[in-house]
N, C-alpha and C positions, 0 to 999 in steps of 0.2 A: 444653464447659462455658461457661456464660454469662459467667463472670468473665473468661475469656480474651479476650473481645471488648470489654471495657469501654474506653470512649474517655476520653482526657483532655480537658480543656476546649478547645473549638474557639475560634480567634481570631475577633474581630469583623471584619466586612468592611472596616471603616475602618482596621484595623491596617496601618501602612506600615513598610517595611524601613528601620531606622536602623542606623548602623554600630556597633551593640552589641546584646547580647541583652536580652530582657525576662525576667522571672522565669518566664513561661510557657515560654520556650525551655529553661531549665534543668530545669523540671519535666518537660517532654517527654523530655529526654535521660535523666533518671533513670528515667522510666517505661520508656523503650526498653531500658535495661540490665536492668530486671526482666523485661520481656517476652522478652528475648533468652535468658533462662535456661530458658525453657519448651521444649517440643517445637518444632523449627524451623517446622513447618507452622502451629502456633498463633501463633508469633512473627510469621510473615508475615501471617497474618490480622489480628493486632493492628495491625501497621504499616499495612496497607492501609486499615484503618478510621480510622486517625489520620494518614494521609499529608498531608492538608490542613494539619494542625497542624505537621508537619515542614516543609512548604514555607514556611509563613508565619512560623514562630517560630524556625527554625534555618537552612534553606537561604537564604532571601532576606536575613536579617540577615548571614549569613556572606558572601554575595556583596557586600553593601554595605560590610562591614568590609574585604574584600579590595580593593575598588575604591579606598577611601580610602587604604589602605596603599600600593597600587600607585601612586597619584598622588604620594605622598610619595617613593617610590623613584625617580621620574624624576630627582631631584636627586642621588642617591648610588649608585644601582644600576640605571641605565637598561637595562643588558643583560639584566635579569631581568624586565622588564615584559612581562606576558602578559595576555590577556583573563581576566577573573575566572573565567569558566566553565572555563577550562583550568587554573586554579590551584587551584580547589576540588576536594577529593577526594570521590568518591562515598561514600555511607553504606553501600553494600552490600559485604559481604565476598565474596571469591572462595574458595569452599569446595570447589572441585573436587578438589584434591589435599591437603586438610587433614583431619585427624581431628576438628578443631574445627568443628562444623557450625552454629555460631551464624550466622544470616544477616546480621546488621548489626554495624557497628563500635560501640564504646562511646564514641566521640568524634566531633567534626566537625573537619576539618583542612584546611590549605592549604599548598601548596609552590610556591615561586617558583624554578624551575630557570633556568639560563642559556638564553637563546633559541637559542643555537647547539648545544645539546645535547638529547638525549632527555629526556623529562619527569622521569624518576626518576634521572638520572645526574648526575655532577659535583657541585660544591658549590653550595649555594643557601640559601634562607631558608624557615623553616617555623614554623607555630604550630598548636596544636590546643586545643580546649575539651573537657574531660572533666567528668564530674559533680562532681568534687571539686577540680579545679585546672586552670589554664591553663599550657601549656608553650610557650615561645618558644625557637627554636633556629636556629642557622646553622652551615654547614660542609659537609663531605663525609661523609655517613653510610654509604652503601653504594656506594662508587665501583666501577666495573667494573674488571676485571683490568688492562687497559692503563692506565686512569686511576690505579689504585692504584700501579702501577710508576712512572708519570710523577711523581706527587706525592712518592714516596719518593726518587727520584733527585734531584728538586729540593731536598728537605730535606737531603740530604747536604751541599750547598754553601750552603744558605740557612737553616740551623737557627737561627742567632743572630737573623736578621731575623724569622723566624717567631715565635720566643719573645718578641720585643719586642712583637709584635702581641697576643699572649696576655696579656702582663703590663702593658699599659696600665692605669693606675688606674681609669679609668672603665669599662673592660671587666671588670676583676676585680670591681668593685662590682656590676655588673649581671648578670654571668654566672658560671657554673662551667664548667670545661673538661670536654669529653667524657672518659670513662675510656679510650676508645681501642680497647677490645676487642683488647688487645695480644697478639702472639705471644710465646711463651716464649723465643724466640731470634731472631736476625736473619733476615729472609726470604732465601730462596735467591738467591745472586748479590750480596748486599749485605754490606759489611764490618762486622765486629764491633769492629775496632780501627783506630786511626790512630796511627802512630808508636809502637807498643807500648803505647798506652793505649786504654781503651774509647773508641769513636768518640763524639764529642760529640753526634751526632744519633741515637745508638743507641735511646734511648727513643722518639723520634719515628718512626723508620723501622719499628719493631716494631708500631706502631699499624696498625689497619685502618680507622680512622675518625678524623677530626679536626674539632673544632668546639667550639661554645659552647652552653650551654642555661641557661634561667632558668625558675623556677617562680613562678607568681603564684596567689593565692587565686582560686577560681572567680568570686567576686563581682566581680573586676576586669572580667569580661566584661559586667557590667551597667552599667558606667560609660560616660557619653557620650564620654569621651576614650580609650576602649579602643583604637581603631585608632591613635591618636596614640602610645599607649604601645608598641604593637607596632612601629610605624615607628621610634620612638626606639631600641629595642633593635636593630632591623635596621641602623640607621645606624651604631651602635657596632661591629657585627660585619662591616660591609661590607668593610673592608680585608682582613680574614682570608679572607673568601669569595673576594675578587679574587685574593689570593695563591695560594689552593688551585687556582683555575681557570687561573691563568697557565701552569703546566706542562702541563695538559691541552690548552690551546690550542696550545702549542708542539708537542706530540706529534701533534696532529691535522694541523697544518701540514706536519710532516715526512712524514706518510703520504699526505696529499692536497695536494701543493703547487700543483697547477694547477686545483683545483676552484673556488676562490673568491679574489677579489682582496683581500677583507677578511674576517677571522674574529676574533671576540671584540673587535672594534674595533681590531685590530692590522693594519697594512698588510702585505701579502704581499711579502716581499722577493725573490721568485723570479719576478717578472713577465717575460713574454716578449712578443714582437711577434706571436706566433701567435694566430690566431683559433680559437674552438672549433668 
């Protein structure tokens, strides 16, 4: 059908990437959502016909936003500084093992993982722009099995410290806490009680994710100070992210004590005089 190949307005050659979106970027994102509802082959045809718009109005501005946010993070989260291209998520969905065959995501996103961890593990910083809203988040969303156990063991003894980070007035004003995707009972091997009373960390160790999230109107992505707003949120959440990564760092050092002399910025206390 001819309508399936209709293109959105192409950008001018003079359009340059600024650290925020133009209205044309949001228009493309909304058009992509509509195209994505068609037959996957038609959706791919539409995207290929409009790929130059995607590059100019979404990908390049996103990379500019990421670079500006990353520059700010040098002051409060230098362990999460990565090249923009490695922070930006691809727009393409992996549909190989999914019943949902839509070929494209309905948002553009970025994730700042800790540089000592795999890209999608541990605690980190995230934001995405969807057609109707902006989401800014920080924390451990899908920690791996060993990381999950490390965080839970840490919370048994540091629950009060962790709650103080969540309850800071500035944090509570800017964010809401993750619901946690909690288990109905304590995970295997973890106590439900302490001295005959419910364990004070029980609600925390039942969680499978920990973190903070904020929603902004999508129009925020059009503002020249958009990257600064993301960085402001990230800075507020940085102590929480560092706290969640600390037990992961400790567990990695225990498993690989001789691999590196420094990990997560912490000196390796098990140095020997042996050479590798």
